C-alpha positions as CSV (number, residue, x, y, z in Angstrom):
1,X,-60.4,129.9,-165.2
2,X,-59.5,133.7,-165.0
3,X,-61.0,136.2,-167.3
4,X,-59.3,136.4,-170.8
5,X,-56.8,139.1,-170.9
6,X,-58.3,142.6,-171.3
7,X,-61.9,141.4,-170.5
8,X,-63.9,142.8,-167.5
9,X,-63.9,140.8,-164.5
10,X,-67.3,141.5,-163.3
11,X,-70.1,142.4,-165.5
12,X,-73.7,143.5,-164.7
13,X,-76.1,142.0,-167.3
14,X,-79.3,144.1,-167.1
15,X,-82.7,142.6,-168.0
16,X,-85.3,144.9,-166.6
17,X,-88.5,143.6,-168.1
18,X,-88.1,139.8,-168.0
19,X,-86.1,137.3,-165.9
20,X,-83.8,134.7,-167.4
21,X,-85.4,132.5,-164.8
22,X,-88.8,132.7,-166.5
23,X,-90.0,130.0,-169.0
24,X,-89.7,131.3,-172.6
25,X,-93.1,131.5,-174.3
26,X,-95.0,132.4,-171.1
27,X,-96.1,136.2,-170.6
28,X,-93.3,138.4,-172.2
29,X,-90.5,135.7,-171.8
30,X,-89.1,134.6,-175.1
31,X,-85.8,134.3,-177.0
32,X,-84.3,137.1,-175.1
33,X,-84.6,135.1,-171.9
34,X,-82.8,132.3,-173.4
35,X,-80.1,134.5,-174.8
36,X,-79.4,136.2,-171.5
37,X,-79.2,133.0,-169.6
38,X,-77.2,131.2,-172.1
39,X,-74.8,133.9,-172.9
40,X,-74.1,134.6,-169.2
41,X,-73.6,131.0,-168.5
42,X,-71.0,130.9,-171.4
43,X,-69.3,134.0,-170.1
44,X,-69.1,132.3,-166.8
45,X,-67.2,129.4,-168.4
46,X,-64.8,132.0,-169.7
47,X,-64.1,133.3,-166.3
48,X,-66.2,136.3,-166.1
49,X,-68.3,137.1,-163.0
50,X,-71.9,137.8,-164.3
51,X,-74.8,139.2,-162.2
52,X,-78.0,139.5,-163.9
53,X,-80.1,142.3,-162.8
54,X,-83.9,142.0,-163.3
55,X,-87.1,143.4,-161.7
56,X,-88.6,141.6,-158.8
57,X,-92.0,140.2,-159.9
58,X,-92.5,137.8,-157.1
59,X,-92.3,138.7,-153.4
60,X,-91.2,135.2,-152.5
61,X,-88.2,134.9,-154.9
62,X,-84.7,135.3,-153.1
63,X,-82.7,138.6,-153.7
64,X,-80.1,136.5,-155.4
65,X,-80.5,133.3,-157.1
66,X,-77.5,131.1,-158.6
67,X,-77.9,130.3,-162.2
68,X,-74.6,128.8,-163.1
69,X,-71.0,128.9,-162.1
70,X,-69.9,132.5,-161.7
71,X,-73.4,133.6,-162.7
72,X,-76.3,134.9,-160.4
73,X,-79.6,136.7,-160.8
74,X,-80.4,139.7,-158.7
75,X,-84.0,140.9,-158.2
76,X,-84.3,144.5,-157.8
77,X,-87.6,146.4,-156.4
78,X,-89.3,148.5,-159.1
79,X,-93.1,148.8,-158.9
80,X,-95.1,146.1,-157.4
81,X,-93.5,142.7,-156.6
82,X,-95.8,141.0,-159.3
83,X,-96.1,140.6,-163.0
84,X,-96.6,143.9,-164.8
85,X,-97.6,144.4,-168.5
86,X,-94.7,145.4,-170.7
87,X,-96.3,148.5,-171.6
88,X,-96.4,149.7,-168.1
89,X,-92.8,149.1,-167.6
90,X,-91.4,152.4,-169.0
91,X,-92.9,154.1,-165.8
92,X,-90.6,151.9,-163.7
93,X,-87.3,152.5,-165.4
94,X,-86.3,155.4,-163.0
95,X,-87.1,153.3,-160.0
96,X,-85.1,150.3,-161.3
97,X,-82.3,152.6,-162.0
98,X,-82.4,153.9,-158.4
99,X,-82.1,150.4,-157.0
100,X,-79.3,149.6,-159.5
101,X,-77.2,152.8,-158.5
102,X,-75.6,151.7,-155.3
103,X,-74.4,148.6,-157.0
104,X,-72.9,150.1,-160.1
105,X,-69.4,150.6,-158.5
106,X,-68.9,146.9,-158.1
107,X,-68.7,146.2,-161.9
108,X,-66.4,146.8,-164.6
109,X,-69.0,146.9,-167.4
110,X,-72.8,146.9,-168.0
111,X,-74.5,144.9,-170.7
112,X,-78.1,145.8,-171.1
113,X,-80.7,143.8,-173.1
114,X,-83.7,145.6,-174.8
115,X,-84.4,149.3,-174.6
116,X,-85.9,149.5,-171.1
117,X,-82.6,148.1,-169.7
118,X,-80.5,150.5,-171.8
119,X,-82.5,153.6,-170.5
120,X,-82.0,152.2,-166.9
121,X,-78.2,152.0,-167.5
122,X,-78.1,155.5,-168.9
123,X,-80.3,156.8,-166.0
124,X,-77.2,156.3,-163.7
125,X,-75.4,159.0,-165.6
126,X,-71.7,159.4,-164.6
127,X,-71.5,156.7,-162.0
128,X,-72.2,153.9,-164.5
129,X,-69.3,151.9,-166.0
130,X,-69.1,151.5,-169.8
131,X,-72.1,150.1,-171.5
132,X,-72.7,147.5,-174.1
133,X,-76.1,147.2,-175.4
134,X,-78.0,144.6,-177.3
135,X,-81.3,145.6,-178.8
136,X,-83.0,142.3,-179.5
137,X,-85.7,144.1,-181.4
138,X,-86.0,147.8,-182.6
139,X,-89.1,149.9,-182.7
140,X,-88.3,151.4,-186.2
141,X,-87.8,148.0,-187.6
142,X,-91.0,146.5,-186.2
143,X,-93.1,149.4,-187.3
144,X,-91.8,148.9,-190.9
145,X,-93.1,145.4,-190.9
146,X,-96.4,145.4,-188.8
147,X,-98.9,142.6,-189.0
148,X,-102.4,143.7,-189.8
149,X,-103.6,143.4,-186.2
150,X,-100.4,144.6,-184.6
151,X,-100.0,147.9,-182.6
152,X,-97.2,150.2,-183.9
153,X,-94.4,150.6,-181.4
154,X,-94.8,154.0,-179.5
155,X,-92.4,157.0,-180.7
156,X,-90.8,157.4,-177.1
157,X,-89.4,153.8,-177.5
158,X,-87.8,154.7,-180.8
159,X,-86.4,157.9,-179.3
160,X,-85.1,156.0,-176.2
161,X,-83.3,153.5,-178.5
162,X,-81.7,156.3,-180.5
163,X,-80.4,157.7,-177.2
164,X,-79.0,154.4,-176.3
165,X,-77.2,154.1,-179.7
166,X,-75.8,157.5,-179.1
167,X,-74.4,157.1,-175.8
168,X,-73.5,153.3,-175.4
169,X,-69.8,152.5,-175.7
170,X,-70.6,149.4,-177.8
171,X,-73.5,147.7,-179.5
172,X,-74.0,144.2,-180.4
173,X,-76.1,143.0,-183.3
174,X,-77.2,139.3,-184.0
175,X,-76.5,139.5,-187.8
176,X,-75.1,141.9,-190.4
177,X,-78.7,142.9,-191.4
178,X,-79.4,144.0,-187.7
179,X,-76.1,146.0,-187.8
180,X,-77.2,147.6,-191.0
181,X,-80.5,148.6,-189.4
182,X,-78.7,150.2,-186.6
183,X,-76.7,152.3,-188.9
184,X,-79.5,153.2,-191.3
185,X,-82.3,153.7,-188.8
186,X,-80.4,155.0,-185.8
187,X,-77.3,156.4,-187.1
188,X,-74.9,154.1,-185.2
189,X,-71.2,154.3,-186.0
190,X,-69.9,151.0,-187.6
191,X,-67.0,150.8,-185.5
192,X,-69.0,150.5,-182.3
193,X,-71.1,147.7,-183.6
194,X,-70.0,143.9,-182.9
195,X,-71.7,141.0,-184.6
196,X,-72.6,138.4,-182.0
197,X,-74.7,135.5,-183.4
198,X,-76.9,133.6,-180.9
199,X,-76.3,130.0,-180.1
200,X,-78.2,126.9,-179.5
201,X,-77.9,124.5,-176.6
202,X,-76.8,121.3,-178.3
203,X,-77.0,119.3,-175.1
204,X,-80.8,119.9,-174.9
205,X,-81.6,120.1,-178.6
206,X,-80.2,117.3,-180.6
207,X,-80.9,114.6,-183.2
208,X,-83.8,112.3,-182.0
209,X,-86.2,109.5,-182.9
210,X,-89.6,110.8,-184.2
211,X,-91.5,107.7,-183.4
212,X,-90.3,107.5,-179.9
213,X,-91.3,111.0,-179.3
214,X,-94.7,110.5,-180.8
215,X,-95.2,107.5,-178.5
216,X,-94.3,109.6,-175.4
217,X,-96.6,112.5,-176.4
218,X,-99.4,110.3,-177.8
219,X,-99.2,111.7,-181.3
220,X,-100.4,109.3,-184.0
221,X,-97.7,107.7,-186.0
222,X,-99.1,108.7,-189.5
223,X,-99.9,112.3,-188.5
224,X,-98.5,115.1,-190.6
225,X,-97.5,117.3,-187.8
226,X,-96.7,121.1,-188.3
227,X,-95.4,122.7,-185.2
228,X,-95.3,126.3,-184.2
229,X,-93.5,127.5,-181.1
230,X,-93.6,131.0,-179.8
231,X,-95.4,133.8,-177.9
232,X,-99.0,134.1,-179.3
233,X,-99.1,137.6,-180.7
234,X,-99.7,139.2,-184.3
235,X,-95.9,139.6,-184.7
236,X,-95.3,135.8,-184.5
237,X,-98.2,135.2,-187.0
238,X,-99.6,131.9,-186.0
239,X,-102.7,132.9,-187.7
240,X,-101.0,132.6,-191.1
241,X,-100.5,128.9,-190.4
242,X,-104.2,128.4,-189.4
243,X,-105.2,129.9,-192.8
244,X,-102.4,127.8,-194.6
245,X,-103.8,124.6,-192.9
246,X,-107.2,125.5,-194.3
247,X,-105.6,126.0,-197.8
248,X,-103.9,122.5,-197.5
249,X,-107.3,120.9,-196.7
250,X,-109.0,122.8,-199.4
251,X,-106.4,121.5,-202.1
252,X,-106.5,117.9,-200.7
253,X,-109.5,117.1,-198.5
254,X,-108.2,113.5,-197.9
255,X,-105.5,115.2,-195.9
256,X,-107.8,116.1,-193.1
257,X,-107.4,112.5,-191.5
258,X,-103.7,113.2,-190.8
259,X,-102.9,116.9,-190.7
260,X,-102.2,118.5,-187.5
261,X,-101.1,122.0,-186.5
262,X,-99.8,122.3,-182.9
263,X,-99.4,125.8,-181.7
264,X,-97.2,126.0,-178.4
265,X,-97.0,129.3,-176.6
266,X,-98.8,131.8,-174.4
267,X,-100.4,135.3,-175.1
268,X,-97.9,138.1,-174.8
269,X,-97.6,142.0,-175.2
270,X,-100.4,144.7,-175.5
271,X,-102.2,142.5,-178.0
272,X,-102.5,139.6,-175.7
273,X,-106.2,139.3,-176.2
274,X,-105.7,138.8,-179.8
275,X,-104.8,135.0,-179.0
276,X,-108.6,134.6,-178.1
277,X,-109.4,135.0,-181.7
278,X,-107.4,132.2,-183.1
279,X,-109.5,129.3,-182.0
280,X,-112.7,131.2,-183.5
281,X,-110.4,131.8,-186.8
282,X,-109.7,128.0,-187.0
283,X,-113.5,127.2,-186.5
284,X,-114.5,129.6,-189.1
285,X,-112.1,128.0,-191.5
286,X,-113.4,124.6,-190.6
287,X,-110.1,123.3,-189.3
288,X,-110.7,123.7,-185.6
289,X,-110.4,120.1,-185.2
290,X,-107.0,120.2,-186.7
291,X,-105.4,122.8,-184.7
292,X,-104.3,122.3,-181.0
293,X,-103.2,125.1,-178.8
294,X,-100.9,124.2,-175.9
295,X,-99.3,126.3,-173.3
296,X,-95.5,126.7,-173.5
297,X,-93.5,123.7,-172.2
298,X,-90.2,123.5,-170.4
299,X,-87.3,122.8,-172.6
300,X,-87.1,119.1,-172.4
301,X,-90.6,118.7,-173.3
302,X,-90.3,121.2,-176.0
303,X,-87.5,119.1,-177.4
304,X,-89.9,116.3,-177.6
305,X,-92.4,118.2,-179.6
306,X,-89.7,119.2,-182.0
307,X,-88.8,115.6,-182.4
308,X,-92.4,114.6,-182.9
309,X,-93.0,117.1,-185.6
310,X,-92.5,116.7,-189.4
311,X,-91.5,120.3,-189.8
312,X,-91.4,123.6,-187.7
313,X,-92.8,126.8,-189.1
314,X,-91.8,130.4,-188.1
315,X,-93.9,132.8,-189.8
316,X,-93.0,135.9,-188.0
317,X,-93.3,139.4,-189.6
318,X,-90.0,140.3,-188.1
319,X,-87.2,138.3,-186.1
320,X,-83.9,139.7,-184.8
321,X,-82.7,136.0,-185.1
322,X,-85.1,133.2,-184.6
323,X,-83.8,130.9,-181.9
324,X,-86.9,128.4,-182.5
325,X,-85.4,128.0,-186.0
326,X,-82.1,126.9,-184.7
327,X,-83.5,124.6,-182.0
328,X,-85.6,122.8,-184.6
329,X,-82.7,122.3,-186.8
330,X,-80.5,120.9,-184.1
331,X,-83.3,118.3,-183.8
332,X,-82.9,117.5,-187.5
333,X,-86.3,119.1,-188.3
334,X,-86.7,121.2,-191.5
335,X,-88.0,124.7,-191.1
336,X,-90.4,126.7,-193.1
337,X,-89.8,130.4,-192.1
338,X,-90.5,133.9,-193.2
339,X,-87.9,135.6,-195.5
340,X,-87.4,138.4,-192.9
341,X,-84.6,139.7,-190.6
342,X,-82.4,137.2,-188.8
343,X,-84.6,134.1,-190.1
344,X,-82.4,134.6,-193.3
345,X,-79.3,133.8,-191.3
346,X,-80.9,131.1,-188.9
347,X,-82.3,129.1,-191.8
348,X,-80.2,128.2,-194.9
349,X,-82.9,128.5,-197.7
350,X,-83.0,125.4,-199.8
351,X,-80.4,123.5,-197.7
352,X,-82.1,123.4,-194.1
353,X,-85.6,124.7,-194.9
354,X,-87.5,127.0,-197.0
355,X,-88.0,130.8,-196.7
356,X,-91.2,132.2,-197.8
357,X,-91.5,135.6,-199.2
358,X,-94.6,137.3,-197.6
359,X,-97.4,136.0,-195.6
360,X,-100.0,134.9,-198.1
361,X,-101.6,131.7,-196.8
362,X,-101.5,130.1,-200.2
363,X,-97.8,130.6,-200.6
364,X,-97.3,129.1,-197.0
365,X,-99.6,126.2,-197.9
366,X,-97.4,125.5,-201.0
367,X,-94.3,125.5,-198.9
368,X,-95.5,123.3,-196.1
369,X,-97.2,120.8,-198.5
370,X,-94.0,120.6,-200.6
371,X,-92.2,119.1,-197.5
372,X,-95.1,117.0,-196.2
373,X,-95.5,115.6,-199.8
374,X,-91.8,114.8,-200.0
375,X,-90.7,113.0,-197.0
376,X,-87.2,112.2,-198.5
377,X,-86.5,115.9,-199.0
378,X,-87.6,116.9,-195.6
379,X,-85.2,114.3,-194.1
380,X,-82.4,115.6,-196.3
381,X,-83.0,119.2,-195.1
382,X,-83.2,118.0,-191.5
383,X,-79.9,116.3,-191.7
384,X,-78.3,119.4,-193.1
385,X,-80.0,121.4,-190.5
386,X,-78.2,119.7,-187.7
387,X,-74.8,120.6,-189.4
388,X,-76.0,124.2,-189.7
389,X,-77.1,124.4,-186.2
390,X,-73.8,123.0,-184.9
391,X,-72.1,126.2,-186.2
392,X,-73.9,128.3,-183.6
393,X,-72.7,127.7,-180.1
394,X,-73.0,129.9,-177.0
395,X,-69.3,129.7,-176.3
396,X,-68.7,131.3,-179.8
397,X,-71.2,133.9,-178.9
398,X,-69.4,134.5,-175.7
399,X,-66.1,135.0,-177.6
400,X,-67.6,137.7,-179.8
401,X,-69.2,139.4,-176.9
402,X,-65.9,139.5,-175.2
403,X,-64.4,141.4,-178.1
404,X,-67.2,144.0,-177.7
405,X,-66.5,144.3,-173.9
406,X,-62.9,144.9,-174.7
407,X,-63.8,147.5,-177.0
408,X,-66.2,149.3,-174.6
409,X,-63.6,149.1,-171.8
410,X,-60.9,150.3,-173.9
């Protein structure tokens, strides 16, 4: 299928700090990885040739790896060919840009993801094609909603983001709230912002049988299973769920025989040592036997964990959207989420889940307990959730992105 009229034929999608080939939830890989891979694949279905530029982090990976029809991943040298902590990556932007510069003339448009990628694109100066940028997260937004143990984002990042906003031909935002943050905190011009809601892979995440999934995973049939999926860092707030679990047991000790909290994910970011404190926290609250920590799984197994759960909890202090919430709803699981950022759009409060104001463990225990104690309501929310999730497709995301591309090229 040829590109839609007026759309660029060849796009370089820049994801410097993490590869779309990485497993989400491991290291710095997360929703951004899913976003880049799925959006690029959908653009390929629309006839656009997409080459995803990322930093080489493994010496044995081929220079170019096919990802989908019309979509490839190219690994560029910048720093050592091995994993590098995210806080060290700003020092590699210039080297990455130098590797990107000889390739720039082969593309009609750049689409950068996250601030490091945007700075690499700007580093090319006049040789770069028009630039569309997607923030995913913003320093000034994160610093306004820090968790107790979370480090503030450095000022150079906020300054870099402001420069990207000033110079990019177009910006995309996941939600109207994110667009408002771009205007309010960075002075973005409204006419250069396009709203592009993320999608969910409904082929992987779909309605399923809970008992069958529990049999496959070895989960007791009568368990009350709360599931957390995400990187283990203060921003994602799994500690709130551990404390809420303790509150649930304190309120009803008999629940101890059935209640389980499964935390799936790996440490990430400059606070990665913080993850080591969570088992001790659970032990100190006398719920260590109820909390299970599991490394992140590939998507088909993750689908099984969604299916096995009674509900999925997303207590993040900030989320630009919250793909985990969409994936859970696609599997007909109700979601209890923090009333912040994009989660207000990913979860329909009272229809597909519950939004909790703040991070008080007692409030979270009440919200979680209200669904565990009312299975009929939980099922009803889950059934509505699949209808809600079905409204988010990556093809619709691609359509909205192409509108931003046309604006940037024009």
